[in-house]
N, C-alpha and C positions, 0 to 999 in steps of 0.2 A: 310659090318659090320662096317668099319671104319667111314663111313658117318653117320650111324645110331647112333653109340656109341659116336661120337665126341660131346663134350659139348661146349657151347658158352663161350668164355673167359670172366672172370669177370674183370670189370674196376673199379678202386678205384679213387674217386674224391678228390683231394687235395685242401681243402678249404683255407688253409693258403696261398697256391700258388696263388689262385685267388684274395684273398684280397691284397696280395703284388702287384699283377699286377694292380689292380684297384687303389691302392695308388700311384703307379708309374705313371699311366696315368693321375691321378688328378694333380700330381705335374708337369708333362710335360705340361698340359694345362694351369696351372697357369703361368709357365715361358713363354709359347708361347703367352699368353694374354699380358704379360708385354712387350714382344719383338714386338708384332704387334702394340701396341700403340706408340712405339718409331720409328719403321720403317715399315709401312704397305706394301710397295711395295715389299720388300725383302721376306716377309713371306706370300704372297698371295696364293702360291701353298699349303702351309701347312694349311691355313684356308679353302681352297676349299676341301682338303682331309677330314678335320673334318666335314665340312658341308655335304658332300656326305655320310659320315659315320653316321651322324645323321639321314638322310633320310632313309637309309637302316635299322637302328635300329627301327624307327617308324613303318615301314612296317612289320618288324619282331614282333614287340610288338602286333600288331593286329592279327597276325597269332597265336602266343602263348604268352599271357601276363604272366609276372613273375616279382617278386620284384627286381631281379638283373638288369633286363632290365630297370625297372622304375627308379632306382637310376642313371644308366648310362645315360639314355635319359635326365633326369632333369639336370645333370651336363653339358651335351652337349648344351642343350637349353640355359642355363645361360651364357655359354662361347660364343655362337654365338650372343646372345643379347648384350653382352658387347663389342664385337669386330665388329659388323656389320656396325657401323657408319664409319669405315675406308674404307669400300668397298661399294660404292653406287650401284653397279650392283645387289646386293642381297637385297636391301632395300624393293623392292616390293614383292618379292617372299616369304621371310621368315615370315613377319607379316601375309600375306594371308594364309600361311600354318598353322600357329598357330591358326588363327581365325577359319579356317575350322575344324581343329582338335578338338577344344573345343566346337564349335557350334554343330557339327554333333554327336560327341561321348561323349557328356557331361555326360550322365547317366552311361556309361561303365567305364570311367576313374576313377581311385582312387583319393581320396581327395588330397593327397600330389602332385600328378601329376597336378591336376587342379590348385592348389596354385602356382606351379612353372610356369605354362603357363601364369597365370594372372600377376604374378610378372614380367615375361619377357615382357609382353605387356606394363606394367607400365613403365619399363625401356625404351622401345622403344618410348613411348609417351613423357617421360621426355627429350629424346634426339632428339625430333622432327622428328622421323622416321615414326611414325604412327599418323594420324590426330586425334584430340581430339573428334570430333563429332562421328566418326565411333566407337571409343573406348567406348564412353559414351553409345551409343546405344547397343553395344555388352554387356557391363556390366549391363545395365538395363534389358536385356533379361536373363542374367545369375542370376538375383536376385531371380528367381523362383527355383533355384537349391536347393535340400534338404541338404545343407551343411551350417551350421550356421556360422562357422568361415570364410568361403569364402564370405558369404553375408556381414559380418561385414567389411571384407577387402575391398570389392567393394564399400560399402556405404561410408567409410572414404575416399577412393580415389576420389570418385565422388565429395564429398563436398570440399575437399582440392583443387582438380584440378579446379573446377569452381571458387573457391575463388582466386586462383593464377591468373587465366585468367582475372578476373575482379579487380585485385589489383590496377593497375595504372589507368585504365579507363575501363568503362563497354563495353564489346563486345556484342552489341545488336543482331547482326546477329546470333552468336552462341547461345546466350541465348534463342532467339525465337525458334530456331530449337530444342533445348533440351526441352523447355517448351511444345511445341506442341507434341513431342514424349511422354512426361510424361502424357499429357492429354489423348492421345490415350491408354496409358497403364492402366489408371484408370478403364477403362471399358472392355478392351480386354485381358489383361494379367491375370496371376494367382493371387489369393487373396494376397499371401505373397509378390509377386513382386509389386503389386499395393500399398500395405501398406507401403513397404519400400520406394518406389518412392515418396509417399506422405510425409513420414517422412523426406526425403531429401529436399523437397521443404519447409517444415516447418522450418527445421534447417537453410536453406539458408535465409529464411525470418527473423528469429531471429537474424542471424548474419549480417543483413542489407546489404546483397549482392543482393538478389532478393526481394526487398520491393516495387515492383510496383503493379499496379492494375491487371495485367494479372496473376501474381502468386496468388493473393488473390482470384481471380475468379476461377482459377483451383482448389484451395483448397475448395472453396465453392461448386464446382461441386462434390467434394468428399463427401460432406454431403448428396447428393442425390443418392449415390451409393447403389446398391442392396446388396453388401457385408457388413456385420455388422462391421467387423474390420476396413475397410476403412472409413466407415461412422463415427465410434466412434472416430478415430484419428482426422478427420476433425472437428468434433463437439467439441472435447476437445481443439483444437487450438483456436476456436472462444470463448470458455467459460472460458479459463484459466484466472486467476485473475491477475497474474503478471509474465509473461514469461520473461526469461532473454534475453535481446536484446543485442547481441554482446559480445563475449568473450574478444576481444582485447580492444574494446572501453569501456567496462564496468568497467575495472580496473581504467582507467584514470578518468572516470566520478565519480566513488566512491571516488577517492583521492581528486578530486576537491570539491566534496560535503563535505568531511570531513574537508578540509581546510577552506571552506566557513563557515561551522558550527562552527569551532573553532574561527574564526575571529569574528563572530556574538556573540558567547558566551563570548569572552573576552570583547567586547564592552558592553554587558549587565551587566557583573560583575563590570565593571568600573563605569557605570552609574546607578547602582542599588540604590544609595543613602546611602552613608556611615554614615551619621549622624543619621540614624534611628537605631532601635534595631536590634540585630543580627538575631532574629527569623523572623522578617518581611523581612529582607534582604534575608535570605535563602529561604523563601517562594517565593519571587520574582524570584530568580535565578532558582528555581525548576520549576516554571510556564513557564519561558522563555525556559528552556530545553525541556519541553514537547511540547511547540509550535514549536520549531525548529525541533523536531523529526517528528511532524505531517507534517511540510512543506517538509521535505526530502521525506517522503512517498508519498505526493501528487505530487512531481516532478517526482518520478519514475513511478507512476501509469499510466499516460496517454500514455507512450511509450510501451504499451502492445498490445495484439491482438485486443483491442477495436478500435485502429486506423485502423485495417484491415477491420472492419465492415463499416467504412466510404468509403473504396475503392471499394465497390461492384458497378458493372456497373448498374444493374437493381434490386434494393432491393425489389421492389414490386412483381415482378414475382418470385424472389427467395423465398420470404416469402410465396407466394401462393403455390409454388411447395413443400415447406417444410410442409405446412399445409396439402396438399393433401397426402404426404407420411405419415404424422402423423396419419391420419385417417385410413390408410391401415396397419399400423404397428401391428404386432402380437407378438413382441419380449418382452423382459423383461421390467419392468416398469422403470428401470434406464435409458434405451435408450430413452424411451418415454419422460421421464423428461428432458433429455438433449435437445431433439428436441423442447420441450415446452419452455425451457429457451432461446434457440437461437432465436426462433420466437419472443418471447417477447422482447428480446434485439434489434433485427433488427427493429421491429415495433416501439419501444419506441425511438430509436436513430434517425431513419429516418422519424418518424411521419407518418407512413403508415396507410392505412385503411384496416383492416381485421376484419370485424364485426362478422364473424362466430366463431372467435377464443374465444371471451368472453363467449358465451354460452357453448362452449366446455369445458372451464375451470371449470364451475360450478359443473359438475358431480364429479370432483376431490376435490372440496373445502368442505371437511368434517374433523372434528377434529380427527376421527379415521383413516384417510388416512395416509399412510406412506409418510414421508417428506412433510407434508402439508405446512410447513412454506416456503419451496422453491417454491411451487405452488402459494402461496399467494404473494411471492416476484415477481414471474413472472407476475402475474395478475396486480400488481401495476406498474411493469416495462413497460408493454404494454400500459398503459394509458398515454394519452397526451392531450393537449388542443384542438387539431383539431378533436378528436373523439367526435361525438354528445353526449350530456349528456344523451339522452334516451337510448343509448347503454350501458353506464357504470352504470346507476342507478340500473338496476336489479342485477348487480354484487354486488354492495354495500349492497343492501337489503338482498341478499342471505347470505353474510358474517355476517351481523348483526343478521339475524335469526338463523343461525347455530352456530355461535361462541359466540356472545354477548347476553347471556341470563342467568338468575339466576340459572338454573339447570345445567350449565356447571361449570367446575372448574375455579379457578382464573387464572391459566396459559393460558387456552384456551381463556378466556375473554380478557386478556391483549394482546394476539397475535392478536385477532380479531380487537381490537381497534387500535393497531399499524398499521395493514394492511389498515384499513379504513383511517387513517391519511396519509399514504403514497400515497394512491390513490387520496385523496382530494388535496394533495400537487401538484399533476400533473394535475388533472382535477377537480378544485374546483366547477365548475358549476353542477357537477353530484350529489352533496349532497342536500338532501331534508331538509327543515327547521325543520319540526316536528321530523324527525329522528335525526337531530343534537341536538335538545333539549333533546330527550330521552337519547342519548349517553353522553351528558354533565352531566347528573344526576349521572353518575358513579364516579364522582370526590369525592364523600363522601363514597365510598365503603370501607369495612373493610380491604381488601387486599391492600397492598401498590402498587403492580404492576399495578392493575386495575386503582387505583386512579391516578397514574402517567401517564398512557396511556390516560385517559380521560382528564387530565389537559393539556397534550401535544396537543391533538386535539383542545381544547379550545384556547390555545395560537396560534395555527396555524391559526384559523379563526379570531383571533384578528388582526393578521397582514394582512390577505387576505381580509376578509369581516366581519367587526364587527357587521353589522346590522343583520346578520344571527343568531347571538347568542341571548340568552335571556338577559334581562336588567341586571340581577345579574352577568352574566358571561362576560359582555362586558368590565368591568374594567374602570378605570379612563381614561379620554382622554389624560392625560399627562404622560401615561406610556411609557416605553422604546420602545415598539413595536407600532409604529404609523400605523394605518390602511391605506391601499392603496385602490384606486378605482379599483374595479374588472371589468376587461374588458369583453365585451360581447363575445359570441361564434364566433370564427373566427377572432377576432380582435387581433392586435399585437401592442406592444408599442416599439418604437425605443429607443435606449440608448441616453440620453441627455448629459451625462457627462462621462468622462474617469474614470473607477473605480480606486479609490485611489488618485484622483487629489486633494482632500481636504487636504491631508497630506502635499502636496507641498505648498498650500496656507497658512497652519498653520505655516510652517517653515518660510515663508516670513513675515507673520503677527506677529510672535513672535519677530523677530528682530526689526520690527517697534515699537511694544509695549514696548520693552526694552528701545529703545531710548526715547519714549514718557514718560515712567516712570522716567527715569533719569532727564528729563527736569522738570517734575512735582515735583519730590523730591527737586530739587534746588529751585523752586518757593515756595514750602511749607516752607522750611527752612528760606527763606528770609522774608516771611510773619510773621512767629513766632517771628523772631528777632524784627521786627517792632512793633508788639503788645507788646512785653515785654518792649521795650523802652518807648512806649506811656503810659503803665500802671505805670511804675516807675515815670514818670514825673507827672502824675495825683496824685499819692499818696503823693509825696513830696509837692505838691501845697495845698492839703487839711490840715485843722487843726485837731489835736486830740481832741475828745470829752471826757467829764467826764462820766465814767460809773456809778458812784455812784448816780448821779442825775437821770439818765434815766434807772436805773436798772430794775424797774418794767415793763417798756414798752418794753425793748429789748427782753424779753422772748416771749411775744405775737407776736411781729414782726417776731421773728425767726421762730415761729410755722407757721405763715401765709406764710412767705417766703418759708419755706420748702415744705408746701402743694402746693403752686403755682408752685414751681420748679418741683415737682414730677409729677403734672398734665401736665406740659409743656413737660417733658421728655417722658411721655407715648404717648402724641400726636405726638411728633417727631418720636418715634419708629413706630407708626402706619403708619405715612406718608412714612417712609423709606421702610416698608414692602410692602405697596401698590406700591411704585415706583419700587421696585425690581421685583414684580410680573409683572407689565406692561412691564418692561425692558426685563424680561425673555420671555414673550409672543411675544414681538416684535422681539427679537433676534431669537426665533425659526422660526418665519415667514420669517424673512429676511435672515436666514442662507441658506436656499435652493436656494433663488434667487441669493445670492452671489456666491454659488458654481456653479450655472449654468453660470453666467457671467464669472467667472474665468475659467471654463472649455472651454467655447467658445473662450476666449482669448488664452488659451494654444493651442487649436485645430486649430485656424486660424492664429495666429501670431507667435507661438513658436513651436519648435520641441523638443520632449522629448529625452534626451540622456540617456546613460547607468547610469550615475551618478544620474539623476532624478529618474530612476526606483529603484536604490539602496536606495535613500532617502525615497521613498515611502514605500519600504519593511521594512526599519529600523523603520520608524515612526509607521507603522502598528504593528510591533512586540512590540514596546514600549507601544502602546495603548492596545494591548492584554494582556501585562504583568501587567497592572494596575488592581486594584481590581474593583468590580462592583460599589462600592460607589464612587470611583474616576471617573469612566466612566460616571456615571449618570449625573453629572453636565457638561459633555463635550458637544461639538456641535453635534457629531454624536450620534444618538439614536438607530441605528441598526448596528449590528456587520457585518463587511464586509465578515466574513467567512461563514455566513449563506446563503445557497442557497436552494431554494425550488425546489425539484425534480431534482436531478442530473441525469447524463446519466446512470450510473450503480447503481443499488440498491442492497445493501448487505443484505442477509437474516438475519444477526445479528441485524439489526435495527428493524426488526419485532419481533425477538425473545428476544428483550431487556426487561427483567423482573426484578423486584426488587431483589437486591442482598440478603437481609435478609428476607427470607420467614418466614411466621408465623409457629411456631412449634406446633406440636400436644402434647398431654399430655404425651404420651410415650417417645417422643423425649426429652421433658423437664426433665422427671425423669432420663433418661440416662445421660443427661448433668450434673445433680445434683450429680449423683453417681460418675461420672468421676471426678468432683471437689472434692468430699470427699476422693477419693482414692489418690489424689495428696498430696504433702507435704504441711504442714501448712506454713502460711506466717511468716516471721521473718528471722533474720540473725543469723547464728551460726558460731562461729570462727572455722576454719578448724584446726584440730590437726596435729601435725607432724606425728603421727602414731596413728592408731586406738586403740592400746594398751596403749598409754601414758595416764597418769592421768591428772586431771585438776589442776589449781593453787588454792591458798588459798582463793582468792577473790570469785572465782566461787563456792568453797565448802561452803563459809560462807553464800551465798545466799540460799542454800538448807537446812541450819541448822534450828532446832527448835528454836522458839523465847525464850523459857525458858533457852536455853543453851547460848544465847548471851545477856541476859537482864542485866547481871552484867558488860558488857563491857562499857568502858568510852565513846566511840563514840555513843553508843545507849543512854546512860543516858544524854549526853549533846546535843542530837539532839533536844529535846523539849525546851532547854534553849536558842537556837539561836534566834537572832533578825531577823527582816525582811530583813535588809540590808545584814547581813551575809549570809542568805539563797540566796539572790539575787546574791551575789558575787560567791557563790559556783555553782549556776546554770549557771552563765556566764562562769566560768572556765570549767565546763563540756561541754558546747556547743562549746567553742573554741577548746577544746581538741578533741571532736568528729569531728569537721570540718577538723582539721589537719590530722586526720587519713584518 
């Protein structure tokens, strides 16, 4: 009966007692950690007790996991990680235990426990207990874990650790090992891990740590991945316009650019010409500011991902594989467009042959196609001088037939003409003469954007091949843009002179001219003095004649003398004009030969220093700051900034349409109504308060004339003379200017 009726005794858990115990143990471990650092040998037994206690707790956790055990194990792991450097016998066992724990039981462990293990491994790596290559491989494997905060922690540690390793000098052996492991991960690991690994490589390239050819080719292999996320990240790297290159070096570069810009602006403001009007001086300074801003942008632009395209090992096979993947793609059009842009960029920069790419683009070249301007820019980007004209000619005709026709809108026609211009700038031999004559007729179109696009095409062929244009569009032979000889297909012209060398010659010639002018001025002053002395001697030797006797004859002689002097003056003017024309023609012909000779002298006999390059840049900026009329009489007739067919084509150059579009009737009526609703023109004096009354002078203006006709000022107004009215007007004007 007693055994049956006996109940189990109830046990009550005292949580406050457990918390007090945990707090005491935490404090004991903190003091023990401090003592071990001071005297490791004396406290070796205490450390071994804590280490064995950690092992037993880990085995107990896998039998029955609980939150209390999780907190205690994490504290023990951090304690051992901080103190293990003092005991070398445990250096191999403890990191291996943590590695096996997180690798095998990654999915079972809670997120806090995973964070603690990764932080402990990072501490061991920082104290040279755990090798970096093994830790990197482990962390790359853990990137597929479904824990976002852990992935961010691992990614930041990988980037900072590789950066610290390569801080003093590049560790090529370790870099190659990690790069090969990432290359295998791109195709074998999970999509999330592959994407983050690719992001790590891109970040290291931007920070200029891994900016070698192997890194670029691994990222290029990511463009051929079957996973869309990996492929898009790699494509965006190659297509990004201006990625930030280097967080540490970027700040110093920006500061140097700002200081250089301030120095140049100060020089421009000092040499702007203080004797001229203020408005012209401000225009000059504003023009110089814009030019300097463009120069800073151009300096930043080349250090982007476009440099990465030059580092491709085999661009021809890469472009062919990309085109093969493009033909099989069934994804969204945005991904297809990115692949098209990358193929066009690789083909255009490396001047490759991919003849099937141009007919493929024709099916997307339609004004109703989404983002057709980007496709047109890609088509122009992929053209270069080595492509046969027969391959590009159908593309130009297709654009002319679909975009440039009278039944299309003005914006579509302008976009088509601009795209044809960009294609012809890169491959001018592909243009047909009859088609060019037809497109040139759009210069008289009603829409401003279309006419501007047609005129830009005409100006392009004036500088490339003037004979292709009609006689009306060829322009005068003495224009600013002098036509060059168009090379045949496959021919190339080497550079004959250093770009900007003529600025150095000008600076030297200006000094010589100043010395010559001073000598000439001295000679002219001496000649004038001699003439004056000779004329005074002659006048004193001659006798004065009577004017009364020869009065009738002097008038006739004066008339004949004046007529003969006028005819002689006109003849002298004509001779001067003819001499100036011949001199200008001879100077234009001899200018190029002088530049060539001076360039050869500089290239063979002299070495350009940094000061010479600074002088070239300063002179170029001064020349650009001048107005067109001042430039026209100069030696150079072509702007050094103009480059036909750059490496990267911006779609904005094709989308360049006139700013002020032609308004419809409804839009004009709306603008008229908006103008009517606005306040009338004029100036009203602001009152101190809206309830305050006006003064007597303001009230007098609104009075009826019959009420003020008896006033003295009104009656005497008509009796004033013109001089009095003029004085009063002058007083009013002076008084108004003072206000």
